[in-house]
TORKOL-4160 file (C-alpha; in steps of 0.2 Angstrom, whole numbers, padded with zeros to 4 digits, m for minus):
355
<pt num="1" X="m0036" Y="0045" Z="m0090"/>
<pt num="2" X="m0022" Y="0057" Z="m0088"/>
<pt num="3" X="m0006" Y="0049" Z="m0083"/>
<pt num="4" X="0001" Y="0055" Z="m0066"/>
<pt num="5" X="0012" Y="0050" Z="m0053"/>
<pt num="6" X="0009" Y="0032" Z="m0046"/>
<pt num="7" X="0004" Y="0038" Z="m0029"/>
<pt num="8" X="m0009" Y="0049" Z="m0035"/>
<pt num="9" X="m0018" Y="0037" Z="m0047"/>
<pt num="10" X="m0017" Y="0019" Z="m0039"/>
<pt num="11" X="m0035" Y="0017" Z="m0036"/>
<pt num="12" X="m0045" Y="0004" Z="m0027"/>
<pt num="13" X="m0034" Y="m0011" Z="m0030"/>
<pt num="14" X="m0044" Y="m0027" Z="m0029"/>
<pt num="15" X="m0061" Y="m0018" Z="m0032"/>
<pt num="16" X="m0071" Y="m0014" Z="m0047"/>
<pt num="17" X="m0058" Y="m0002" Z="m0054"/>
<pt num="18" X="m0047" Y="m0016" Z="m0059"/>
<pt num="19" X="m0058" Y="m0031" Z="m0058"/>
<pt num="20" X="m0057" Y="m0034" Z="m0077"/>
<pt num="21" X="m0038" Y="m0034" Z="m0077"/>
<pt num="22" X="m0036" Y="m0044" Z="m0061"/>
<pt num="23" X="m0047" Y="m0058" Z="m0068"/>
<pt num="24" X="m0037" Y="m0061" Z="m0083"/>
<pt num="25" X="m0027" Y="m0077" Z="m0084"/>
<pt num="26" X="m0009" Y="m0078" Z="m0078"/>
<pt num="27" X="0007" Y="m0087" Z="m0082"/>
<pt num="28" X="0008" Y="m0105" Z="m0076"/>
<pt num="29" X="0021" Y="m0108" Z="m0063"/>
<pt num="30" X="0031" Y="m0120" Z="m0075"/>
<pt num="31" X="0031" Y="m0107" Z="m0089"/>
<pt num="32" X="0037" Y="m0093" Z="m0078"/>
<pt num="33" X="0051" Y="m0104" Z="m0071"/>
<pt num="34" X="0056" Y="m0109" Z="m0088"/>
<pt num="35" X="0057" Y="m0090" Z="m0093"/>
<pt num="36" X="0068" Y="m0086" Z="m0078"/>
<pt num="37" X="0079" Y="m0101" Z="m0081"/>
<pt num="38" X="0080" Y="m0097" Z="m0100"/>
<pt num="39" X="0089" Y="m0083" Z="m0108"/>
<pt num="40" X="0108" Y="m0080" Z="m0110"/>
<pt num="41" X="0106" Y="m0062" Z="m0105"/>
<pt num="42" X="0093" Y="m0050" Z="m0098"/>
<pt num="43" X="0087" Y="m0044" Z="m0115"/>
<pt num="44" X="0084" Y="m0061" Z="m0121"/>
<pt num="45" X="0075" Y="m0065" Z="m0105"/>
<pt num="46" X="0064" Y="m0050" Z="m0107"/>
<pt num="47" X="0060" Y="m0055" Z="m0125"/>
<pt num="48" X="0055" Y="m0072" Z="m0119"/>
<pt num="49" X="0045" Y="m0065" Z="m0105"/>
<pt num="50" X="0036" Y="m0053" Z="m0116"/>
<pt num="51" X="0031" Y="m0067" Z="m0128"/>
<pt num="52" X="0024" Y="m0076" Z="m0114"/>
<pt num="53" X="0014" Y="m0062" Z="m0108"/>
<pt num="54" X="0006" Y="m0058" Z="m0125"/>
<pt num="55" X="m0009" Y="m0071" Z="m0122"/>
<pt num="56" X="m0014" Y="m0062" Z="m0106"/>
<pt num="57" X="m0024" Y="m0049" Z="m0114"/>
<pt num="58" X="m0013" Y="m0034" Z="m0114"/>
<pt num="59" X="m0013" Y="m0022" Z="m0129"/>
<pt num="60" X="0002" Y="m0027" Z="m0139"/>
<pt num="61" X="0008" Y="m0009" Z="m0143"/>
<pt num="62" X="0007" Y="m0004" Z="m0125"/>
<pt num="63" X="0016" Y="m0020" Z="m0120"/>
<pt num="64" X="0030" Y="m0016" Z="m0132"/>
<pt num="65" X="0031" Y="0001" Z="m0125"/>
<pt num="66" X="0032" Y="m0005" Z="m0107"/>
<pt num="67" X="0046" Y="m0018" Z="m0111"/>
<pt num="68" X="0056" Y="m0006" Z="m0120"/>
<pt num="69" X="0058" Y="0004" Z="m0105"/>
<pt num="70" X="0064" Y="m0010" Z="m0093"/>
<pt num="71" X="0081" Y="m0008" Z="m0087"/>
<pt num="72" X="0091" Y="m0021" Z="m0077"/>
<pt num="73" X="0094" Y="m0016" Z="m0058"/>
<pt num="74" X="0109" Y="m0025" Z="m0052"/>
<pt num="75" X="0107" Y="m0018" Z="m0035"/>
<pt num="76" X="0092" Y="m0028" Z="m0031"/>
<pt num="77" X="0101" Y="m0044" Z="m0026"/>
<pt num="78" X="0102" Y="m0044" Z="m0007"/>
<pt num="79" X="0120" Y="m0043" Z="0001"/>
<pt num="80" X="0125" Y="m0059" Z="0009"/>
<pt num="81" X="0121" Y="m0060" Z="0028"/>
<pt num="82" X="0136" Y="m0063" Z="0039"/>
<pt num="83" X="0132" Y="m0070" Z="0056"/>
<pt num="84" X="0146" Y="m0070" Z="0069"/>
<pt num="85" X="0135" Y="m0071" Z="0084"/>
<pt num="86" X="0127" Y="m0086" Z="0092"/>
<pt num="87" X="0109" Y="m0089" Z="0086"/>
<pt num="88" X="0096" Y="m0080" Z="0097"/>
<pt num="89" X="0083" Y="m0089" Z="0106"/>
<pt num="90" X="0066" Y="m0082" Z="0111"/>
<pt num="91" X="0072" Y="m0080" Z="0128"/>
<pt num="92" X="0084" Y="m0067" Z="0122"/>
<pt num="93" X="0076" Y="m0061" Z="0106"/>
<pt num="94" X="0059" Y="m0056" Z="0112"/>
<pt num="95" X="0064" Y="m0045" Z="0127"/>
<pt num="96" X="0075" Y="m0035" Z="0115"/>
<pt num="97" X="0065" Y="m0035" Z="0099"/>
<pt num="98" X="0057" Y="m0018" Z="0103"/>
<pt num="99" X="0064" Y="m0003" Z="0111"/>
<pt num="100" X="0053" Y="0007" Z="0123"/>
<pt num="101" X="0053" Y="0021" Z="0110"/>
<pt num="102" X="0045" Y="0009" Z="0097"/>
<pt num="103" X="0032" Y="0003" Z="0110"/>
<pt num="104" X="0028" Y="0021" Z="0115"/>
<pt num="105" X="0026" Y="0025" Z="0096"/>
<pt num="106" X="0014" Y="0010" Z="0094"/>
<pt num="107" X="0003" Y="0015" Z="0109"/>
<pt num="108" X="0002" Y="0033" Z="0101"/>
<pt num="109" X="m0002" Y="0026" Z="0084"/>
<pt num="110" X="m0017" Y="0016" Z="0092"/>
<pt num="111" X="m0023" Y="0033" Z="0099"/>
<pt num="112" X="m0020" Y="0043" Z="0084"/>
<pt num="113" X="m0029" Y="0031" Z="0072"/>
<pt num="114" X="m0042" Y="0026" Z="0084"/>
<pt num="115" X="m0057" Y="0031" Z="0074"/>
<pt num="116" X="m0050" Y="0022" Z="0058"/>
<pt num="117" X="m0045" Y="0007" Z="0068"/>
<pt num="118" X="m0062" Y="0005" Z="0075"/>
<pt num="119" X="m0070" Y="0006" Z="0058"/>
<pt num="120" X="m0058" Y="m0007" Z="0052"/>
<pt num="121" X="m0062" Y="m0018" Z="0067"/>
<pt num="122" X="m0080" Y="m0016" Z="0063"/>
<pt num="123" X="m0078" Y="m0021" Z="0044"/>
<pt num="124" X="m0065" Y="m0034" Z="0045"/>
<pt num="125" X="m0065" Y="m0040" Z="0063"/>
<pt num="126" X="m0047" Y="m0037" Z="0067"/>
<pt num="127" X="m0043" Y="m0030" Z="0084"/>
<pt num="128" X="m0033" Y="m0013" Z="0082"/>
<pt num="129" X="m0018" Y="m0018" Z="0092"/>
<pt num="130" X="m0014" Y="m0032" Z="0080"/>
<pt num="131" X="m0015" Y="m0021" Z="0065"/>
<pt num="132" X="m0003" Y="m0008" Z="0073"/>
<pt num="133" X="0009" Y="m0023" Z="0079"/>
<pt num="134" X="0009" Y="m0030" Z="0061"/>
<pt num="135" X="0013" Y="m0013" Z="0054"/>
<pt num="136" X="0027" Y="m0011" Z="0067"/>
<pt num="137" X="0035" Y="m0028" Z="0064"/>
<pt num="138" X="0034" Y="m0027" Z="0045"/>
<pt num="139" X="0040" Y="m0009" Z="0042"/>
<pt num="140" X="0044" Y="m0001" Z="0059"/>
<pt num="141" X="0029" Y="0011" Z="0056"/>
<pt num="142" X="0037" Y="0017" Z="0040"/>
<pt num="143" X="0028" Y="0020" Z="0023"/>
<pt num="144" X="0042" Y="0021" Z="0010"/>
<pt num="145" X="0061" Y="0023" Z="0009"/>
<pt num="146" X="0065" Y="0023" Z="m0009"/>
<pt num="147" X="0058" Y="0025" Z="m0026"/>
<pt num="148" X="0063" Y="0013" Z="m0040"/>
<pt num="149" X="0053" Y="0009" Z="m0056"/>
<pt num="150" X="0044" Y="m0007" Z="m0050"/>
<pt num="151" X="0043" Y="m0016" Z="m0067"/>
<pt num="152" X="0062" Y="m0015" Z="m0069"/>
<pt num="153" X="0065" Y="m0021" Z="m0051"/>
<pt num="154" X="0053" Y="m0036" Z="m0052"/>
<pt num="155" X="0060" Y="m0041" Z="m0069"/>
<pt num="156" X="0077" Y="m0040" Z="m0063"/>
<pt num="157" X="0073" Y="m0050" Z="m0048"/>
<pt num="158" X="0064" Y="m0063" Z="m0058"/>
<pt num="159" X="0079" Y="m0064" Z="m0070"/>
<pt num="160" X="0092" Y="m0065" Z="m0056"/>
<pt num="161" X="0083" Y="m0078" Z="m0046"/>
<pt num="162" X="0078" Y="m0088" Z="m0061"/>
<pt num="163" X="0060" Y="m0090" Z="m0054"/>
<pt num="164" X="0042" Y="m0086" Z="m0055"/>
<pt num="165" X="0038" Y="m0070" Z="m0065"/>
<pt num="166" X="0021" Y="m0068" Z="m0056"/>
<pt num="167" X="0026" Y="m0051" Z="m0049"/>
<pt num="168" X="0031" Y="m0044" Z="m0066"/>
<pt num="169" X="0014" Y="m0049" Z="m0073"/>
<pt num="170" X="0006" Y="m0041" Z="m0057"/>
<pt num="171" X="0016" Y="m0025" Z="m0060"/>
<pt num="172" X="0010" Y="m0025" Z="m0078"/>
<pt num="173" X="m0008" Y="m0026" Z="m0072"/>
<pt num="174" X="m0006" Y="m0012" Z="m0061"/>
<pt num="175" X="0002" Y="m0001" Z="m0075"/>
<pt num="176" X="m0012" Y="m0006" Z="m0087"/>
<pt num="177" X="m0026" Y="m0003" Z="m0075"/>
<pt num="178" X="m0020" Y="0015" Z="m0072"/>
<pt num="179" X="m0013" Y="0020" Z="m0089"/>
<pt num="180" X="0005" Y="0022" Z="m0082"/>
<pt num="181" X="0022" Y="0020" Z="m0090"/>
<pt num="182" X="0034" Y="0008" Z="m0082"/>
<pt num="183" X="0044" Y="0022" Z="m0074"/>
<pt num="184" X="0029" Y="0029" Z="m0065"/>
<pt num="185" X="0025" Y="0014" Z="m0055"/>
<pt num="186" X="0037" Y="0015" Z="m0040"/>
<pt num="187" X="0042" Y="0004" Z="m0027"/>
<pt num="188" X="0056" Y="m0003" Z="m0015"/>
<pt num="189" X="0072" Y="m0011" Z="m0021"/>
<pt num="190" X="0066" Y="m0028" Z="m0015"/>
<pt num="191" X="0051" Y="m0028" Z="m0027"/>
<pt num="192" X="0038" Y="m0022" Z="m0014"/>
<pt num="193" X="0027" Y="m0007" Z="m0017"/>
<pt num="194" X="0032" Y="0001" Z="m0001"/>
<pt num="195" X="0038" Y="m0003" Z="0017"/>
<pt num="196" X="0021" Y="m0011" Z="0020"/>
<pt num="197" X="0028" Y="m0027" Z="0013"/>
<pt num="198" X="0015" Y="m0029" Z="m0001"/>
<pt num="199" X="0021" Y="m0036" Z="m0018"/>
<pt num="200" X="0011" Y="m0031" Z="m0033"/>
<pt num="201" X="0002" Y="m0047" Z="m0033"/>
<pt num="202" X="m0003" Y="m0045" Z="m0015"/>
<pt num="203" X="m0009" Y="m0027" Z="m0018"/>
<pt num="204" X="m0020" Y="m0034" Z="m0032"/>
<pt num="205" X="m0028" Y="m0047" Z="m0021"/>
<pt num="206" X="m0028" Y="m0038" Z="m0004"/>
<pt num="207" X="m0026" Y="m0019" Z="m0006"/>
<pt num="208" X="m0040" Y="m0008" Z="0001"/>
<pt num="209" X="m0043" Y="0010" Z="0000"/>
<pt num="210" X="m0044" Y="0014" Z="0019"/>
<pt num="211" X="m0046" Y="0033" Z="0017"/>
<pt num="212" X="m0059" Y="0032" Z="0004"/>
<pt num="213" X="m0050" Y="0044" Z="m0008"/>
<pt num="214" X="m0052" Y="0033" Z="m0023"/>
<pt num="215" X="m0035" Y="0025" Z="m0023"/>
<pt num="216" X="m0024" Y="0013" Z="m0014"/>
<pt num="217" X="m0008" Y="0021" Z="m0009"/>
<pt num="218" X="0004" Y="0012" Z="0002"/>
<pt num="219" X="0018" Y="0025" Z="m0001"/>
<pt num="220" X="0008" Y="0039" Z="0007"/>
<pt num="221" X="m0008" Y="0033" Z="0016"/>
<pt num="222" X="m0007" Y="0025" Z="0033"/>
<pt num="223" X="m0026" Y="0021" Z="0031"/>
<pt num="224" X="m0023" Y="0011" Z="0015"/>
<pt num="225" X="m0009" Y="0001" Z="0023"/>
<pt num="226" X="m0019" Y="m0003" Z="0039"/>
<pt num="227" X="m0035" Y="m0007" Z="0028"/>
<pt num="228" X="m0025" Y="m0019" Z="0017"/>
<pt num="229" X="m0017" Y="m0028" Z="0032"/>
<pt num="230" X="m0035" Y="m0030" Z="0039"/>
<pt num="231" X="m0041" Y="m0037" Z="0023"/>
<pt num="232" X="m0026" Y="m0049" Z="0022"/>
<pt num="233" X="m0029" Y="m0056" Z="0040"/>
<pt num="234" X="m0048" Y="m0057" Z="0037"/>
<pt num="235" X="m0045" Y="m0067" Z="0021"/>
<pt num="236" X="m0034" Y="m0079" Z="0031"/>
<pt num="237" X="m0048" Y="m0083" Z="0043"/>
<pt num="238" X="m0045" Y="m0071" Z="0057"/>
<pt num="239" X="m0057" Y="m0074" Z="0072"/>
<pt num="240" X="m0062" Y="m0058" Z="0081"/>
<pt num="241" X="m0067" Y="m0068" Z="0096"/>
<pt num="242" X="m0049" Y="m0075" Z="0099"/>
<pt num="243" X="m0032" Y="m0068" Z="0102"/>
<pt num="244" X="m0016" Y="m0076" Z="0095"/>
<pt num="245" X="m0012" Y="m0089" Z="0109"/>
<pt num="246" X="m0003" Y="m0090" Z="0125"/>
<pt num="247" X="0013" Y="m0095" Z="0133"/>
<pt num="248" X="0011" Y="m0111" Z="0142"/>
<pt num="249" X="0021" Y="m0124" Z="0153"/>
<pt num="250" X="0024" Y="m0141" Z="0146"/>
<pt num="251" X="0029" Y="m0156" Z="0157"/>
<pt num="252" X="0048" Y="m0159" Z="0156"/>
<pt num="253" X="0044" Y="m0177" Z="0151"/>
<pt num="254" X="0032" Y="m0172" Z="0138"/>
<pt num="255" X="0035" Y="m0183" Z="0122"/>
<pt num="256" X="0018" Y="m0180" Z="0113"/>
<pt num="257" X="0015" Y="m0171" Z="0097"/>
<pt num="258" X="0019" Y="m0153" Z="0093"/>
<pt num="259" X="0020" Y="m0141" Z="0078"/>
<pt num="260" X="0008" Y="m0130" Z="0070"/>
<pt num="261" X="0000" Y="m0144" Z="0059"/>
<pt num="262" X="m0006" Y="m0154" Z="0075"/>
<pt num="263" X="m0022" Y="m0147" Z="0082"/>
<pt num="264" X="m0031" Y="m0153" Z="0098"/>
<pt num="265" X="m0044" Y="m0146" Z="0110"/>
<pt num="266" X="m0039" Y="m0138" Z="0126"/>
<pt num="267" X="m0046" Y="m0153" Z="0135"/>
<pt num="268" X="m0033" Y="m0164" Z="0126"/>
<pt num="269" X="m0019" Y="m0152" Z="0130"/>
<pt num="270" X="m0024" Y="m0151" Z="0148"/>
<pt num="271" X="m0024" Y="m0170" Z="0149"/>
<pt num="272" X="m0007" Y="m0170" Z="0142"/>
<pt num="273" X="m0001" Y="m0159" Z="0157"/>
<pt num="274" X="0000" Y="m0143" Z="0148"/>
<pt num="275" X="m0005" Y="m0128" Z="0159"/>
<pt num="276" X="m0005" Y="m0109" Z="0158"/>
<pt num="277" X="0012" Y="m0101" Z="0161"/>
<pt num="278" X="0006" Y="m0097" Z="0179"/>
<pt num="279" X="0002" Y="m0115" Z="0182"/>
<pt num="280" X="m0017" Y="m0113" Z="0181"/>
<pt num="281" X="m0029" Y="m0124" Z="0171"/>
<pt num="282" X="m0031" Y="m0120" Z="0152"/>
<pt num="283" X="m0047" Y="m0112" Z="0146"/>
<pt num="284" X="m0063" Y="m0122" Z="0147"/>
<pt num="285" X="m0067" Y="m0119" Z="0128"/>
<pt num="286" X="m0073" Y="m0133" Z="0116"/>
<pt num="287" X="m0073" Y="m0122" Z="0101"/>
<pt num="288" X="m0055" Y="m0120" Z="0098"/>
<pt num="289" X="m0041" Y="m0132" Z="0092"/>
<pt num="290" X="m0024" Y="m0125" Z="0097"/>
<pt num="291" X="m0007" Y="m0131" Z="0092"/>
<pt num="292" X="0008" Y="m0132" Z="0103"/>
<pt num="293" X="0023" Y="m0124" Z="0095"/>
<pt num="294" X="0041" Y="m0124" Z="0103"/>
<pt num="295" X="0052" Y="m0114" Z="0090"/>
<pt num="296" X="0068" Y="m0116" Z="0101"/>
<pt num="297" X="0064" Y="m0135" Z="0104"/>
<pt num="298" X="0058" Y="m0143" Z="0120"/>
<pt num="299" X="0069" Y="m0134" Z="0132"/>
<pt num="300" X="0063" Y="m0117" Z="0125"/>
<pt num="301" X="0047" Y="m0107" Z="0127"/>
<pt num="302" X="0031" Y="m0116" Z="0123"/>
<pt num="303" X="0015" Y="m0108" Z="0116"/>
<pt num="304" X="m0002" Y="m0114" Z="0112"/>
<pt num="305" X="m0007" Y="m0104" Z="0097"/>
<pt num="306" X="m0024" Y="m0102" Z="0089"/>
<pt num="307" X="m0031" Y="m0098" Z="0071"/>
<pt num="308" X="m0026" Y="m0080" Z="0072"/>
<pt num="309" X="m0008" Y="m0085" Z="0074"/>
<pt num="310" X="m0010" Y="m0096" Z="0059"/>
<pt num="311" X="m0016" Y="m0081" Z="0050"/>
<pt num="312" X="0000" Y="m0071" Z="0055"/>
<pt num="313" X="0010" Y="m0086" Z="0048"/>
<pt num="314" X="0001" Y="m0084" Z="0031"/>
<pt num="315" X="0011" Y="m0068" Z="0030"/>
<pt num="316" X="0028" Y="m0075" Z="0035"/>
<pt num="317" X="0031" Y="m0093" Z="0039"/>
<pt num="318" X="0043" Y="m0089" Z="0053"/>
<pt num="319" X="0038" Y="m0092" Z="0071"/>
<pt num="320" X="0049" Y="m0078" Z="0077"/>
<pt num="321" X="0039" Y="m0066" Z="0066"/>
<pt num="322" X="0022" Y="m0072" Z="0072"/>
<pt num="323" X="0028" Y="m0071" Z="0090"/>
<pt num="324" X="0035" Y="m0054" Z="0087"/>
<pt num="325" X="0018" Y="m0047" Z="0081"/>
<pt num="326" X="0009" Y="m0056" Z="0095"/>
<pt num="327" X="0022" Y="m0050" Z="0108"/>
<pt num="328" X="0020" Y="m0032" Z="0102"/>
<pt num="329" X="0001" Y="m0033" Z="0102"/>
<pt num="330" X="0002" Y="m0038" Z="0121"/>
<pt num="331" X="0014" Y="m0024" Z="0125"/>
<pt num="332" X="0002" Y="m0011" Z="0118"/>
<pt num="333" X="m0015" Y="m0020" Z="0123"/>
<pt num="334" X="m0026" Y="m0006" Z="0130"/>
<pt num="335" X="m0028" Y="m0007" Z="0149"/>
<pt num="336" X="m0016" Y="m0022" Z="0150"/>
<pt num="337" X="0001" Y="m0015" Z="0143"/>
<pt num="338" X="0015" Y="m0027" Z="0149"/>
<pt num="339" X="0030" Y="m0019" Z="0158"/>
<pt num="340" X="0047" Y="m0020" Z="0150"/>
<pt num="341" X="0056" Y="m0036" Z="0152"/>
<pt num="342" X="0071" Y="m0038" Z="0163"/>
<pt num="343" X="0077" Y="m0054" Z="0154"/>
<pt num="344" X="0066" Y="m0066" Z="0163"/>
<pt num="345" X="0051" Y="m0075" Z="0155"/>
<pt num="346" X="0037" Y="m0069" Z="0166"/>
<pt num="347" X="0033" Y="m0052" Z="0161"/>
<pt num="348" X="0028" Y="m0056" Z="0143"/>
<pt num="349" X="0016" Y="m0070" Z="0148"/>
<pt num="350" X="0003" Y="m0059" Z="0158"/>
<pt num="351" X="m0013" Y="m0056" Z="0150"/>
<pt num="352" X="m0011" Y="m0069" Z="0136"/>
<pt num="353" X="m0029" Y="m0075" Z="0139"/>
<pt num="354" X="m0043" Y="m0078" Z="0127"/>
<pt num="355" X="m0054" Y="m0063" Z="0125"/>
């Protein structure tokens, strides 16, 4: 296979084209951690890492060539975050999370990619508005912003963080699958392949060829990004018969269980005094086990969340993230778009019903 630029050759990740590569054994967590904590300098670290990767089935001459090209990227370490402002709460965070321009763009993208989104919904069972919302929250609808040799970036990150080298191995698998040199597999400075947020290991597992052109290209193809999001959510147990959850009212004297780990039926939450935000009874469904989450504590906003919300948490275990995706999905929901908020709670609770 002729070597070309990464974005022209990365084909069908997770499908037959690299099935043999992806199926090979990986480094154990303890071994990878040992490597990261080992060497006195970056070159020594790379020598140890290369030695650990030899049993994984790579051609040794090829492996020597790839490791000889790795350079240390000292700019990959994130700058320290300085927080002077008081912590946000959902009451102030959600109304300001998205500008009207972003919401309008999301609505337009729903229309522009309607045919593709309908196909993905049919194949994976993910409602289109959630795919657009996830894309918006993760990347602000961008594909790429930089181009760094990904093997060097992932190696530098593993070395600096003294952690797992899983992403280095995954980058090697991508290179081997497509006969690329290390400088031809490009990505972002944080070790992701593109703004879509997929790491090399995630692309190997969840990447899909949405535009059916024989390659998975998160740096240039919206269809591939959306198809990969759909596959990811589907693999987390997304239920097409449900939405994400709903905002609710909880009695002021409520002292019962809460948190994503505790699940109970609607009838149980109803008995505990939980109601829809408008005060009406909860849905009469026996096939769901919602969880009560209160990210800001008992005095903040309360939500009953469903399996689809749990699927979003599989991407990022942050309630503010999952609620941002959920909120944007409601703001762009066809036929039921929510009005812009004025700082009160009520506008973003309308229409949060089980579909």
